[in-house]
C-alpha positions, -999 to 999 in steps of 0.1 A, spaced: 268 125 430 233 116 445 202 133 433 179 150 458 154 128 476 152 98 499 174 67 493 177 31 505 212 18 507 220 -19 505 252 -39 502 253 -67 477 281 -89 462 296 -78 429 288 -97 397 301 -92 362 269 -80 347 257 -57 374 231 -32 363 244 0 348 230 34 356 231 31 394 254 52 416 279 27 429 309 26 452 333 -4 457 341 -14 492 378 -22 499 387 -58 503 399 -52 539 366 -36 549 341 -56 569 306 -44 577 288 -50 609 254 -66 611 225 -44 624 193 -63 629 170 -33 624 167 -7 598 173 29 610 144 50 597 150 86 605 150 117 585 157 112 548 171 78 545 167 41 554 200 23 559 205 -15 560 239 -28 572 244 -63 561 273 -87 567 287 -97 532 320 -109 518 346 -84 508 347 -66 475 310 -57 475 290 -28 460 271 -1 477 240 8 457 222 40 464 186 35 452 160 63 449 127 51 463 93 62 476 95 80 510 85 63 542 62 83 565 78 104 592 64 127 618 67 165 613 58 196 631 52 216 599 16 228 596 -5 207 572 -34 217 550 -58 214 579 -40 238 602 -11 238 627 5 208 641 -11 212 675 -44 203 660 -30 175 639 -3 158 659 3 132 633 1 154 602 22 145 572 35 169 545 13 166 514 42 163 491 53 132 510 19 115 509 18 88 482 -20 87 485 -25 124 478 -45 126 446 -33 156 425 -52 147 394 -89 141 386 -82 108 368 -75 72 378 -45 59 359 -22 29 360 16 32 359 32 15 329 45 -12 353 9 -21 364 -13 -39 340 -45 -17 337 -67 -45 325 -56 -69 353 -85 -69 379 -64 -86 406 -51 -55 424 -50 -46 461 -43 -9 464 -39 16 492 -46 53 491 -33 76 518 -49 111 520 -52 141 542 -84 159 530 -117 148 514 -106 166 483 -76 144 479 -96 114 488 -124 119 463 -101 131 436 -87 95 434 -116 73 446 -145 89 426 -127 84 392 -120 48 403 -158 42 408 -167 61 377 -142 40 356 -157 8 371 -193 18 362 -182 27 327 -166 -7 323 -197 -24 336 -182 -36 369 -201 -41 402 -190 -13 426 -192 -12 464 -184 18 486 -179 14 524 -181 47 541 -167 57 576 -148 90 575 -176 105 555 -214 100 556 -232 85 526 -246 119 516 -211 134 512 -199 105 492 -229 106 469 -225 144 465 -189 139 454 -199 113 429 -227 134 414 -203 164 411 -180 141 390 -209 133 366 -220 99 380 -257 92 379 -258 78 414 -296 70 415 -295 51 382 -264 32 392 -279 22 426 -312 13 410 -295 -10 385 -275 -27 412 -242 -16 397 -234 6 427 -241 1 464 -232 19 496 -224 1 529 -216 14 564 -187 1 585 -213 -18 606 -225 -36 574 -191 -48 565 -162 -44 589 -181 -45 623 -209 -69 616 -212 -80 653 -198 -48 668 -162 -60 666 -137 -62 638 -133 -99 628 -110 -103 598 -124 -136 589 -160 -123 589 -150 -93 568 -131 -115 543 -162 -138 541 -183 -107 534 -160 -97 506 -157 -132 492 -195 -137 491 -201 -103 476 -176 -112 448 -192 -146 442 -227 -133 440 -217 -105 416 -197 -127 392 -215 -160 394 -251 -150 400 -254 -115 386 -231 -119 356 -206 -91 363 -171 -96 349 -153 -79 378 -160 -62 411 -146 -30 426 -146 -25 464 -133 5 483 -135 12 520 -127 40 544 -104 24 571 -106 49 599 -129 27 619 -100 6 631 -89 34 654 -123 35 671 -127 16 704 -105 -14 712 -100 -27 677 -66 -44 671 -44 -26 646 -23 -57 642 -54 -77 632 -61 -50 606 -25 -54 591 -30 -92 590 -64 -86 574 -47 -65 547 -22 -93 539 -50 -118 538 -68 -97 512 -39 -101 489 -46 -138 486 -84 -131 481 -79 -104 455 -51 -123 438 -74 -152 428 -106 -134 420 -117 -107 395 -117 -79 420 -100 -45 423 -99 -31 458 -88 2 473 -82 7 511 -85 44 521 -64 57 550 -66 92 564 -30 99 573 -40 126 598 -53 98 621 -27 71 618 8 69 635 36 69 609 48 35 620 14 21 614 14 38 580 47 21 572 31 -13 580 1 -4 559 23 5 530 42 -29 533 9 -47 532 -3 -34 498 13 -44 465 2 -11 449 -2 25 460 -20 55 446 8 80 442 4 114 426 -29 104 410 -15 72 395 -15 35 406 21 24 410 39 -8 421 48 -5 458 86 -8 462 82 -14 500 56 -41 497 65 -73 517 45 -104 511 31 -120 542 54 -151 540 84 -127 543 69 -113 575 56 -143 592 90 -160 594 105 -192 581 140 -206 583 155 -171 579 153 -143 604 130 -113 598 161 -92 590 174 -116 564 139 -118 549 137 -81 547 171 -78 532 164 -105 506 131 -89 497 149 -56 493 176 -72 472 149 -87 450 133 -54 446 166 -37 438 171 -63 411 136 -54 398 145 -18 401 177 -24 381 157 -40 354 132 -11 355 160 14 352 176 -5 324 143 -7 306 137 31 311 172 38 298 165 15 268 131 32 262 148 66 263 174 55 239 147 39 217 128 71 217 158 91 206 167 64 180 131 64 166 132 101 161 165 98 143 153 69 122 123 89 110 146 115 96 168 92 76 165 76 42 166 39 37 203 37 30 213 56 61 188 37 83 204 4 76 238 19 84 226 30 118 207 -1 129 237 -18 144 246 11 167 210 17 176 204 -20 186 236 -20 207 228 12 225 191 4 232 196 -32 243 229 -24 260 246 -54 245 282 -62 234 276 -67 197 250 -61 170 250 -69 133 224 -61 105 214 -84 77 194 -68 49 173 -87 23 184 -81 -13 153 -84 -35 175 -88 -66 195 -118 -53 169 -131 -29 196 -134 -1 203 -118 32 234 -98 30 255 -85 60 251 -48 60 270 -36 91 281 -45 126 286 -26 158 308 -36 188 315 -19 221 346 -24 243 353 -59 228 366 -53 193 374 -90 188 340 -103 198 328 -132 176 298 -120 155 265 -137 163 254 -133 126 285 -149 113 281 -179 136 244 -183 131 237 -172 96 211 -200 91 193 -189 122 192 -154 109 176 -166 76 152 -188 96 140 -158 117 136 -138 85 115 -165 68 93 -172 98 91 -137 111 97 -150 146 123 -138 171 148 -164 183 165 -162 217 198 -180 222 204 -183 259 235 -203 260 258 -201 230 284 -228 226 320 -214 224 335 -209 189 363 -234 190 379 -218 159 382 -184 176 413 -170 193 413 -181 230 419 -144 239 387 -134 222 356 -126 243 330 -152 234 294 -143 230 273 -164 255 238 -153 246 221 -137 217 189 -128 199 179 -127 162 150 -103 155 133 -98 121 122 -63 110 95 -73 85 104 -78 48 136 -58 51 159 -81 71 170 -91 106 193 -78 132 214 -100 156 225 -89 190 249 -107 214 263 -104 249 294 -119 265 272 -128 295 247 -157 296 209 -154 299 209 -117 292 178 -117 270 150 -121 295 113 -113 287 115 -75 291 147 -74 270 131 -96 243 101 -73 243 124 -43 240 142 -60 211 109 -67 193 100 -31 198 133 -20 182 126 -43 153 91 -30 148 103 6 149 131 -2 124 105 -18 101 82 12 104 111 36 96 122 15 65 86 13 53 83 50 57 116 55 38 103 31 11 71 50 8 89 83 6 112 69 -21 83 56 -40 65 89 -38 97 107 -49 102 83 -78 65 87 -88 68 125 -86 99 123 -109 80 101 -133 50 124 -133 72 155 -138 88 138 -168 54 126 -180 41 161 -178 70 173 -199 62 146 -225 25 154 -224 33 190 -230 54 181 -260 26 158 -272 0 186 -268 23 208 -289 26 181 -315 -12 177 -316 -17 214 -322 10 213 -350 -5 182 -366 -37 201 -372 -18 227 -393 4 202 -412 -5 197 -448 15 167 -460 30 135 -446 65 149 -449 55 180 -429 40 158 -401 70 135 -399 96 162 -398 77 182 -372 72 151 -349 109 142 -350 120 178 -342 97 183 -313 105 150 -297 142 153 -301 141 186 -283 125 170 -252 142 152 -224 153 124 -222 155 118 -260 186 125 -279 177 112 -314 144 105 -331 136 92 -365 107 78 -386 113 49 -410 91 29 -433 95 -5 -450 109 -6 -485 92 -36 -500 118 -38 -528 149 -41 -505 131 -55 -474 147 -28 -452 135 1 -431 145 34 -447 144 68 -430 117 93 -440 126 120 -413 150 124 -383 161 149 -358 187 151 -330 220 155 -348 229 118 -352 221 113 -388 254 95 -392 240 67 -371 214 58 -397 242 57 -424 260 30 -405 232 6 -397 210 -16 -419 176 -27 -405 161 -56 -424 125 -67 -424 133 -101 -440 132 -129 -414 157 -147 -436 180 -117 -439 217 -114 -428 206 -101 -394 179 -109 -369 149 -88 -366 155 -60 -340 130 -38 -321 123 -16 -352 115 -44 -376 95 -62 -349 74 -31 -342 67 -29 -380 58 -65 -383 37 -70 -351 24 -34 -349 33 -34 -312 56 -11 -292 91 -25 -287 112 -13 -257 149 -18 -250 158 -8 -215 195 -12 -218 213 -15 -252 244 -28 -234 227 -61 -223 196 -66 -244 202 -93 -271 175 -78 -294 200 -51 -305 231 -72 -306 237 -66 -344 236 -28 -339 250 -26 -303 284 -13 -312 272 15 -335 244 24 -310 267 27 -280 292 46 -301 266 74 -305 259 74 -267 225 57 -269 217 33 -239 179 28 -243 153 31 -271 117 26 -279 101 18 -313 64 28 -318 45 16 -348 25 42 -367 -8 24 -374 -42 37 -382 -71 13 -389 -46 -15 -397 -27 6 -422 10 11 -413 26 44 -419 61 34 -406 77 33 -372 88 60 -348 120 53 -329 134 74 -300 168 70 -283 179 81 -248 214 84 -234 204 67 -201 194 31 -194 159 25 -181 150 60 -191 114 51 -203 89 36 -179 56 18 -186 35 49 -182 56 69 -207 55 39 -231 17 40 -231 17 77 -238 41 72 -267 19 44 -280 -11 67 -281 11 93 -298 19 68 -325 -18 63 -332 -23 101 -334 5 105 -358 -8 77 -380 -42 92 -380 -29 126 -390 -9 111 -419 -40 92 -430 -60 124 -430 -33 143 -449 -31 116 -476 -69 115 -478 -70 152 -484 -43 149 -511 -63 121 -527 -94 142 -529 -75 170 -545 -57 150 -573 -71 143 -608 -54 109 -614 -56 75 -599 -37 42 -603 -58 14 -616 -48 -21 -607 -63 -54 -620 -57 -83 -596 -63 -120 -601 -69 -142 -570 -69 -180 -573 -94 -199 -551 -104 -169 -531 -104 -179 -494 -131 -157 -479 -169 -161 -474 -178 -149 -509 -153 -173 -525 -166 -202 -504 -202 -193 -514 -192 -192 -551 -177 -226 -548 -205 -240 -528 -232 -229 -552 -211 -232 -583 -220 -198 -596 -204 -165 -605 -208 -136 -581 -207 -100 -591 -198 -78 -561 -221 -47 -559 -208 -30 -527 -207 -31 -489 -219 -10 -460 -197 -9 -430 -209 -4 -394 -195 -9 -359 -207 -45 -361 -211 -69 -390 -205 -57 -426 -233 -59 -451 -222 -72 -485 -244 -68 -516 -239 -91 -546 -256 -103 -577 -258 -138 -593 -270 -148 -628 -290 -178 -637 -288 -192 -601 -314 -207 -579 -318 -180 -551 -329 -206 -525 -296 -225 -531 -277 -193 -524 -296 -185 -492 -293 -221 -480 -255 -223 -487 -249 -189 -471 -265 -202 -438 -240 -230 -437 -209 -209 -441 -190 -196 -410 -187 -159 -410 -221 -153 -427 -249 -148 -401 -277 -140 -426 -283 -141 -464 -314 -124 -478 -327 -121 -514 -332 -84 -521 -346 -85 -557 -348 -107 -587 -357 -107 -624 -357 -134 -651 -319 -139 -650 -304 -119 -620 -308 -121 -583 -295 -96 -558 -286 -106 -522 -275 -90 -490 -251 -111 -468 -243 -101 -432 -206 -109 -427 -188 -110 -394 -152 -116 -406 -130 -96 -430 -133 -103 -467 -111 -93 -496 -135 -65 -505 -135 -51 -469 -97 -52 -467 -94 -32 -500 -119 -6 -488 -100 -3 -455 -69 7 -475 -88 37 -489 -89 20 -523 -120 21 -546 -134 -12 -560 -144 -5 -596 -154 -41 -602 -151 -75 -584 -161 -108 -600 -159 -140 -580 -160 -176 -595 -153 -209 -580 -117 -209 -593 -106 -173 -601 -116 -139 -588 -108 -107 -606 -110 -72 -591 -102 -38 -605 -90 -13 -579 -83 25 -580 -54 35 -558 -47 72 -548 -12 85 -558 0 84 -522 -5 46 -519 25 25 -529 14 -2 -554 39 -27 -541 29 -22 -505 -8 -26 -514 -2 -58 -534 19 -73 -506 -8 -65 -481 -34 -85 -503 -9 -113 -510 0 -117 -473 -37 -127 -467 -45 -143 -500 -13 -160 -513 -27 -167 -548 -28 -131 -558 -12 -118 -590 -10 -83 -604 -24 -85 -639 -23 -49 -651 -14 -15 -638 -20 19 -653 -27 55 -644 -59 73 -655 -78 105 -648 -105 105 -622 -140 101 -636 -152 133 -619 -130 162 -610 -155 190 -602 -191 199 -597 -194 209 -634 -181 175 -644 -208 160 -622 -235 180 -638 -222 171 -673 -220 135 -665 -255 135 -650 -269 152 -681 -253 125 -702 -270 97 -682 -305 112 -677 -331 115 -704 -348 148 -709 -380 136 -692 -361 121 -663 -341 154 -657 -374 173 -660 -392 152 -635 -362 151 -611 -358 189 -612 -395 195 -609 -397 173 -578 -367 190 -562 -379 225 -569 -414 216 -557 -400 203 -523 -412 168 -531 -383 154 -511 -390 175 -480 -408 160 -450 -437 166 -450 -440 170 -488 -451 204 -501 -466 188 -532 -476 152 -537 -468 129 -567 -504 133 -580 -501 171 -580 -468 169 -599 -480 144 -624 -510 166 -631 -488 196 -635 -466 177 -660 -497 162 -677 -486 127 -672 -500 98 -653 -490 90 -617 -473 56 -626 -453 73 -653 -442 101 -629 -431 75 -603 -412 54 -629 -392 83 -643 -384 96 -609 -371 63 -596 -349 59 -627 -334 93 -622 -327 86 -585 -311 53 -594 -288 69 -620 -278 96 -596 -270 71 -569 -249 51 -593 -230 82 -603 -223 91 -567 -214 57 -552 -195 43 -582 -171 73 -580 -169 75 -542 
């Protein structure tokens, strides 16, 4: 069934890969067609009858209308006034739009165009030509307008109405106006050679002398009908312009008023122009005949016309095929944008086959895990036994993927291993779609993949890549949202734990609460906290939640590197104080000794978080999930921070408990050849050092110590030579004792003891043996403390251990102790100074005033006051 509209009918031989999508009818073998030398142009169709062999195909091809005479009234009035009027809807040159556009088959940026516009009214004329001039001026082209039908004032008025600054364009030389006498009729007659010389020289001057990149020329052609001008010369002139414009950067439009020209002349004009303005758009002219096809040769004009028409039908078939492919591509692209990645790869084969109209397509997808291209799917049509291109050319598929370059295979060699009855692929193409893979397409016909088809295939590949990238982004966003949702749940639990930690009074309360809250949150199924038992070298539970207590009864976790089992994630977290993460219990070798028991309870992944605060370990928190890979890096970081918070809370609870107790554990430790800066200093000077105390800060630690019967200069000089001491300063001295301050940049035995919340009662350092007396709070395990010291200083021995009451248990005890240490005069002077606001700034009363009030001298007042302050400081800091 033919669509409405004019058609050109041709007869051509059948061939196996004739273009699809055209209406076709087979001619019977016995039928012969007569030769008619001329084309019948009447009414709605043009018919060529061509002598061809039997079994040919009739192709009915929709095309642009040729011009015919009509008696219908046109826009300018009845036919009596316009004997050659043409219906507006049949006028390719009628400009319905106010824009100047190029059809997709005409390269807009190509300046080598010779165009014809056919119009009936000035409105139609200017609607196309004025945007053409405006576009040229905007691009910086040299523009010339040759007027004839209209006068210059009318042309300028139309340009100004369209927004063109005519005066500025003329003044700059970008725009010029010429009459027909200036260009076409220079000597009064139309001489094509002279006119072509005028155009050629104008183009040369503009591009070579004036620096323009391109030139735009348009002329009104009605002059040819004036006087005795030869219309045939004008047609030859139009053909000659094709050669001029084809080799120079010029874009030209010839304007023909169809109310003045005979339809047959219009048909010749159409055939002389490669492009036409049709419905406001520049389009390829289907009826264009190059001059060599008109001027003769070894073939007759009829044969030349038929061959030209056959060539154009072939081009039309390609165009139709491309349009069908683009339509299918548009539909496929919309579909791809709605699918996820898995469904996209499953549809690629069918989409490639449908869009490219090929016999076979296969899809190879890159597997990031294996690093290989894997055959995902294949699609065939009509030929179920076709040999797959991808199977035969797997290496080429890989090469295309690696290089990112499309490979066209014009002539495929037959597959000698295939069944002779199979349809062999004769041409193919391999197209990569980014980092995702490649698709392979094949046809049973040779040389199918011409440039337009390759371009279409690359477009398909680009669209597939875009769709897969989009699907990957959506999947990434979805996964990220899931992680954030789970992280929000964890953060909510952690906030609740943080609030509960503030109210917890003891370490046991903290540990039980943490386990219960975490075990109630997804994805955790079992949570427990364990600590190292230094006597058994194992990790023993302190708290647990989740209903899997039997699991802990069946496993033994050792901390001894030489024990019966290897160190697992829990022991490693304790030893290294770093988070240990097992993504899959089934395959991770770190949990091999406990794998069977762990899997029996349904645990597939776990994470062990050390509870450490200021280098003090309070055990390890371990969480189990029933799913592998259940804990990502972000959640791991959150749990690591939670571990620090729990450890800090435990430390605070134990500190509170220490402050509230009346007893301490006193240890006496002996260290052989102490290996820290104070031990080195004692050996270097050969003296005994009595440690007085230290002051910690964010930077170096200030150590205070006293020597006896020692040259202070030797101490200062030796201190400057020891790494880890940045400064040694003499603070005070008397006949036998010297007190020093050393600025230390590395840990010492004294600083490590203080960091453990222990109190140094005394610390004596010699060149061989150092002895320290330490008070431990009841909450500190003696064995754990000693092992900590021994791990850094191997020559450490526990000499004595006993429990005693704290020196000061209350404010009253402090007052009583102070009374015992101060003389009556010292207490009197200290109390007098305090009550007199002597310590305020500024002072209310001076030392002179107070000494006068007490009836003592100023030096005596100052001496007693300093002694009282010294004893008070000793009492405070010695019992800190």
